[in-house]
C-alpha positions in Angstrom: 0.0 0.0 0.0 1.3 3.5 -0.8 2.2 6.0 1.9 -0.9 7.3 3.5 0.1 11.0 2.9 0.6 10.3 -0.8 -2.8 8.7 -1.0 -4.5 11.9 0.3 -2.1 14.1 -1.8 -0.7 16.0 1.2 2.7 16.5 2.9 3.7 14.8 6.1 3.6 18.2 7.8 0.0 18.8 6.9 -2.3 20.1 9.7 -5.3 18.0 10.8 -7.6 20.5 9.0 -5.6 20.1 5.8 -6.0 16.3 6.1 -9.7 16.7 6.7 -10.1 19.0 3.7 -8.1 16.7 1.4 -10.2 13.7 2.4 -13.5 15.6 1.9 -12.5 16.6 -1.6 -11.3 13.1 -2.6 -14.3 11.3 -1.0 -16.7 13.5 -2.9 -14.9 12.9 -6.2 -14.4 9.1 -5.8 -17.6 8.0 -4.0 -19.1 4.9 -5.8 -22.6 6.5 -6.0 -21.1 9.3 -8.0 -19.4 6.8 -10.3 -21.8 3.8 -10.6 -20.2 0.6 -11.9 -16.6 1.9 -11.8 -14.7 -0.7 -9.7 -11.5 1.2 -9.9 -13.1 4.3 -8.4 -14.6 2.1 -5.7 -11.2 0.7 -4.7 -9.7 4.2 -4.7 -12.5 5.3 -2.4 -11.8 2.5 0.0 -8.1 3.4 -0.1 -8.5 7.1 0.7 -11.1 6.2 3.5 -8.6 3.8 5.1 -5.9 6.5 4.9 -8.1 9.1 6.5 -9.1 6.7 9.3 -5.5 6.7 10.5 -4.3 10.2 9.6 -7.5 11.8 10.7 -7.0 10.5 14.2 -4.1 12.4 15.9 -3.1 9.4 18.1 -3.2 6.9 15.2 -1.3 9.3 13.0 1.4 9.8 15.6 1.8 6.0 15.9 2.0 5.7 12.1 4.6 8.5 11.9 6.7 6.7 14.6 6.5 3.5 12.6 4.5 1.6 15.2 1.6 0.7 12.8 1.6 0.2 9.1 -0.7 1.6 6.4 -3.3 -0.9 7.4 -3.2 -0.1 11.1 -1.3 -3.3 11.9 1.2 -3.3 14.7 4.8 -3.3 13.5 6.8 -3.3 16.7 7.1 -5.9 19.5 5.7 -5.0 22.8 2.4 -3.7 21.5 -0.9 -5.5 21.5 -1.3 -7.7 18.4 -4.3 -5.8 17.3 -5.0 -3.8 14.2 -6.3 -0.2 14.3 -9.0 -1.6 12.2 -9.4 0.5 9.1 -12.4 -1.5 8.0 -14.6 -1.0 11.1 -16.5 1.9 9.8 -13.5 4.2 9.2 -13.9 6.0 12.4 -13.9 9.8 11.9 -14.3 9.3 8.1 -17.9 8.3 8.7 -18.6 11.6 10.4 -16.9 13.6 7.7 -18.5 11.7 4.9 -21.9 11.9 6.4 -21.6 15.7 6.3 -21.1 15.4 2.6 -23.3 12.6 1.5 -25.4 11.4 4.5 -25.5 8.2 6.4 -22.5 6.1 5.4 -21.9 2.3 5.5 -18.8 0.8 4.0 -18.9 3.0 1.0 -22.7 3.0 0.6 -25.7 4.7 2.1 -28.2 3.7 4.8 -31.7 5.0 4.7 -30.6 8.1 2.8 -33.2 9.8 0.7 -31.9 10.7 -2.8 -31.2 14.4 -3.0 -30.7 16.7 -6.0 -27.2 18.1 -6.3 -26.6 21.8 -5.6 -27.2 24.4 -8.3 -24.4 26.5 -9.7 -24.9 30.1 -10.4 -23.3 32.4 -13.0 -23.8 35.9 -14.2 -23.2 37.1 -17.8 -23.5 40.5 -19.6 -24.5 40.6 -23.3 -25.3 43.4 -25.7 -28.7 44.3 -27.1 -28.1 42.6 -30.5 -27.0 39.3 -28.8 -30.2 39.4 -26.7 -32.4 40.1 -29.7 -30.9 37.6 -32.1 -29.5 35.0 -29.8 -25.8 34.0 -29.3 -23.4 31.5 -27.7 -21.3 32.1 -24.6 -18.6 29.8 -23.2 -18.5 29.4 -19.4 -15.6 28.1 -17.4 -16.9 25.9 -14.6 -13.9 26.2 -12.3 -13.7 22.5 -11.7 -10.5 21.5 -13.5 -11.0 24.0 -16.2 -14.1 22.4 -17.7 -15.9 24.6 -20.1 -19.5 24.6 -21.3 -20.9 26.3 -24.4 -24.2 27.9 -23.6 -26.8 28.9 -26.2 -28.3 32.4 -25.4 -31.9 32.2 -26.8 -33.1 34.9 -29.1 -35.3 37.4 -27.2 -33.8 36.9 -23.8 -34.6 39.8 -21.5 -32.6 41.9 -19.0 -32.6 40.1 -15.6 -33.8 36.8 -17.1 -32.4 33.6 -15.7 -31.4 30.7 -18.0 -31.5 27.2 -16.5 -29.4 24.4 -17.7 -30.8 21.3 -16.2 -28.5 18.6 -14.9 -25.3 20.6 -15.4 -24.8 21.5 -11.7 -23.3 19.5 -8.8 -23.7 15.7 -8.7 -26.8 14.3 -7.0 -26.6 12.6 -3.6 -27.5 8.9 -3.0 -28.6 8.5 -6.6 -30.5 11.8 -6.8 -30.5 14.0 -9.9 -27.7 16.5 -10.7 -28.3 20.1 -9.8 -28.7 22.8 -12.5 -26.7 25.7 -13.7 -28.5 29.1 -13.3 -27.3 32.0 -15.5 -28.5 35.5 -14.6 -28.4 37.7 -17.8 -27.8 41.4 -17.9 -28.5 43.1 -21.3 -26.5 46.3 -22.0 -28.6 49.2 -23.4 -28.2 50.1 -27.1 -27.2 53.5 -28.4 -30.4 54.0 -30.4 -32.6 50.8 -30.2 -34.9 50.5 -27.2 -37.0 47.4 -26.3 -40.7 47.5 -25.3 -42.0 44.0 -24.9 -41.4 42.2 -28.2 -41.2 45.5 -30.1 -38.1 47.5 -30.9 -38.4 51.3 -30.8 -36.1 53.8 -32.6 -36.3 57.5 -33.1 -35.4 58.3 -36.8 -34.2 61.9 -37.7 -35.5 63.1 -41.1 -34.9 66.3 -42.9 -37.4 69.1 -43.6 -37.8 68.2 -47.3 -38.3 64.5 -46.4 -41.0 65.5 -44.0 -42.8 67.9 -46.3 -42.4 66.1 -49.6 -42.1 62.5 -48.5 -39.2 60.2 -49.2 -37.8 56.7 -49.0 -35.1 56.5 -46.4 -32.9 53.8 -44.9 -33.5 52.8 -41.3 -31.5 50.3 -39.2 -33.2 47.2 -37.7 -31.9 44.3 -35.7 -31.7 42.4 -39.0 -29.9 45.1 -40.9 -30.8 48.2 -42.9 -34.1 48.4 -44.7 -35.9 51.0 -46.8 -38.8 52.9 -45.2 -41.3 55.1 -47.0 -41.9 58.4 -45.2 -45.4 59.8 -46.2 -45.7 63.5 -47.4 -46.5 65.8 -44.5 -44.9 63.6 -41.8 -44.4 65.4 -38.5 -42.2 64.9 -35.5 -43.8 62.2 -33.4 -45.3 60.3 -36.4 -44.7 56.6 -35.8 -44.4 54.1 -38.6 -44.4 50.3 -38.2 -42.1 47.7 -39.7 -43.9 44.4 -39.3 -41.9 41.4 -38.0 -38.7 43.4 -37.4 -38.8 43.3 -33.6 -37.8 40.7 -31.0 -38.4 37.0 -31.4 -41.2 35.6 -29.1 -40.5 32.8 -26.7 -41.3 29.3 -28.0 -43.5 29.7 -31.1 -44.6 33.2 -30.1 -44.9 35.8 -32.9 -42.1 38.1 -33.5 -42.6 41.8 -32.5 -42.4 44.8 -34.8 -40.1 47.8 -35.1 -41.7 51.1 -34.3 -40.1 54.1 -36.0 -40.8 57.5 -34.5 -40.0 60.3 -36.8 -38.1 63.5 -35.7 -37.9 66.4 -38.1 -34.5 68.0 -37.9 -33.5 71.4 -39.3 -30.1 72.1 -40.8 -27.3 72.7 -38.2 -26.4 76.0 -39.8 -29.0 78.8 -40.3 -30.0 79.1 -43.9 -30.9 82.7 -45.0 -32.8 81.5 -48.1 -34.9 79.1 -46.0 -35.6 81.8 -43.4 -36.8 84.3 -46.1 -39.0 81.7 -47.7 -40.6 80.6 -44.4 -41.2 84.2 -43.4 -43.1 84.8 -46.6 -44.9 81.5 -46.4 -46.0 82.2 -42.8 -47.6 85.5 -43.7 -50.3 83.6 -45.6 -50.3 80.3 -43.7 -50.1 81.1 -40.1 -51.2 78.2 -37.7 -51.1 77.4 -34.0 -48.7 74.6 -33.4 -49.7 74.4 -29.7 -53.4 74.4 -30.0 -53.7 71.0 -28.4 -52.1 72.4 -25.2 -55.0 74.9 -24.6 -57.3 74.1 -21.8 -60.9 73.0 -22.7 
């Protein structure tokens, strides 16, 4: 049998707490219920449990370090009782440790333990607006030996939504199901798109001629740029609808629309010709732009 310290992967100068921690980690990894049908794992589990029975007991450990007992707990020196520090009689303190992890323990098995679901693991990710609208993939690092998991971000995911990956969490106990992975999603705001339910809203600047005379203009959508017809006489606040250009619905739900709110924008620089023309036009076409604000 190998040196007991080597079996637990610790140095001879390890503290009792370090021995306990090493055993907990190895016992959880190599327990037969977590590796059904694997005889090599079962033998490994028995080996580390027997090692902890001796090293986890300060008196037995001291005797082992002095060479009075061997790796099996058998007396090695004359003058001591011909008895073994039986590593097979329930593993002493190992039973207490292991019951903390897995429940009632009996020679590597369970006694009257109700199967329990493994613990869930939680992650948080941040994605941009377009990834949320169209869906994407994100690779997560589990932190257990560098294992990675590729996660599909569904199209239409909302800010604050939680994605559940069933069975990808911690192993179950006593034959219970594995836990899940829970991913909390944060969606970063977009510079000009805004979401309202399944619809996407955008404010689209148009020029004075486009507003007065009408025009066909290009407008961005989550799927790319499309042409939009601006009717003659369009005003700031006029809202046009692009059917099916919004956010995908969950499951087989209908996709939303894109709502385009027009905003008439004058030239940055003052135009004398435009000012003169508007002044003459206003003399014959005066109107009250704020009539709707008057009290009844």
